[in-house]
Steps between C-alpha positions, in 0.01 A plus 500: 500500500727556201798358690301189590395447135861541383624241751233253393596535129869464586426185696303346211778583251765333716280193540460473122876527444572232759233272352640533146856438623391191693318372193810553283715312754251214501511485120878505507506209743247313285707556181815389679326186621380434143850542356641274771237244407610508132860467605407200709352340184832561320774251590842432354588150383835323531616666178409845632207550263201660670170315493160666533221253574710225348581695181865581425563872454725520195711798400758579235769420757380153602318386184796308358557290812144482630318426173725404209685223684189315617371187332162667473340817635189700414561876491237772497588841357260749660430867562380617845224713345369221272146386585543156343823452698314580824233246408763234428708568814303297760462198270866519406608517866278205600636294211857592602442385859366162387763446230771551763380170648505322164753219452724647372405858593403729212590864568294797389654845467399853409668803346380858542547594135450869574815493712705241310404608151807347339378153597160568348659626179739205481215250513261690277249605764247736343205466741422406856491249645728292275592151620793299368642159585880481525692172469870541567481841337292396199171687494154380399170684496260404779182375333303377800212623718537782751309361793667322791410144398578566134845644574585203724386240245676671209832530684483143631454381142789720388724359774412138425791280379279400205469860377634562152565841348252608234620474141703802396288739297800720418765319296869565572717498188875479446732468203450122490120492473422846362486442124324165522232649722425837335519361145225250585259746663239705309506774764733573793545803723872512577662694783869565555557579867778551752460355852622825658265724297228667708268545201544132414406399855187711473410358158566136597182441704293674231641270234428199719137606553454564129659165413254316726216648295660470157585132546125436503464627142460253213772471389684624812687830475847458647702746707874427509787667684876522449745577782711758319782482754570134417398499133731756348492343152123543476526856635744594224300318234184695587691826564355538849633812670263543798278302730235384482485471119203322345429358153215319331625189318315321218670177397836655585438836331541798735258792530503790743273471804309826539242400759436571869704353786227398741346153505161599360651718227757237401234230469272727297781605265615143439145379437474771236829388348369142490208596276540444125732775385342518156176369353477321167208626293398204284185634328406829337233552767762467773726747319222759458370461855849527645581819307161675500375429853765639733543765768875531456754468221593156369806364324416258219755301304431379144729208416527229237548225759687393811823477300480873423804667667285796601260266680765389752605862552137585568457218754820598683380862524158392626668288768692804620217756525172310485369690804513831306340415167253261337682272256324301229619342178361327193627291210192572284571641153144637489572711808812646340298599194217654707734723699738555207794353684791319340640178641726530808351823622393622843218751530403717796121544514295720504766728344591240234868588534706240313857398567776272382757494778771293662497346846700792642262769375150352533457598867619854429268526201199392706570759766535775240178414321264393780332843519379716208611853426158623615270284703279465804684460828331211682615308807612188313763694299563796733857405593598437139441862406782609732759241409796727428312745278349846525124519515248781490163427657194697395195481723172579327142387469333392179143469387509181294163566333483549123404866551853577623693276259694784338610641835620159611732464201635853546590412861679183387704697246586765760609232747741350248662837427527576874664166572762540229573864582514481879661160565838638608529382862442148636207451734554323836367146537179469697566389861 
């Protein structure tokens, strides 16, 4: 009986093994058939470029000949794992098939940007899918729909003989037009670039996107570029030593650009720079409100008039760093008397630090005096506390009721002594 049971179990085990093996072979055949089917969809054209469902498969090796030499081609930069790319794929393929029959044909291509990353980096691809129109190597952003009919209509319009390129939103400057242009503009973001520079290629599309937004401002905010390779005189004049180098220009006067390098950040920074750099306070109420009602420190200039030499110095400084400080000024004699300020003086409130300085030292003076010896560390001035100086931070709780008034003042005195005694090593900047 035991032998019979053993033989039955052995027979069932062998049957299971054979069944699993047969199933695996069937799956293998099915996968092979599927792969063969995909290969059947892929065909090579006369130029040797593979097509999948009518879409040219572009690589780093064939991109120059297959894309950049064509009168017009739409190229999709995609990632195989991207959900939006998978959604676009069938519409893109259908549009490609129909545009092949257009007169003249309009090719559509695709680049796997996870494999050919250098192409994605060269053309500023930062998300998937990204579509770009190429015309004899010149690239334009695709700004059309992403359904089959929309892609077809957009590309037919683009290929029409009546098509005209959109007005340039980024202005190219050279030694012949540079001074005339920048001297006439209230605000310009200027970039020096080199055509071979990888960082410049990455920044270029971001500048273009930002320019398309900034040109809508009233008045428009201009972004201009200089090809440093062919404009050596301008490079030497502005002491450019690396690429890309960016400046903010105000009627020809140069200021350092210290903003982000993505489209959204660039646009936000330049909009901030376009705001009034300093506010004239024309009444005593405006002066008092400006000084007394504030969350952060303010720089206020007291001048005799616009012909005051210190006034122009003040305006130039405000133009350079208006995103860091609040700048106001007044010509009122009554205001000078109220705050006990002499003519041609600049005061930092709420500390009421006064200064008479030259153009070269005003920025340094502001940075040295924009935090008190002892003060509350709040978010708006956090970074200033660690600007090249040693700081001691004391964490404590206070009862601000009148019952504990004496203890509060003893703590403040202790904090001052601790700060002066222990400030021997610089603190790291907050990350």
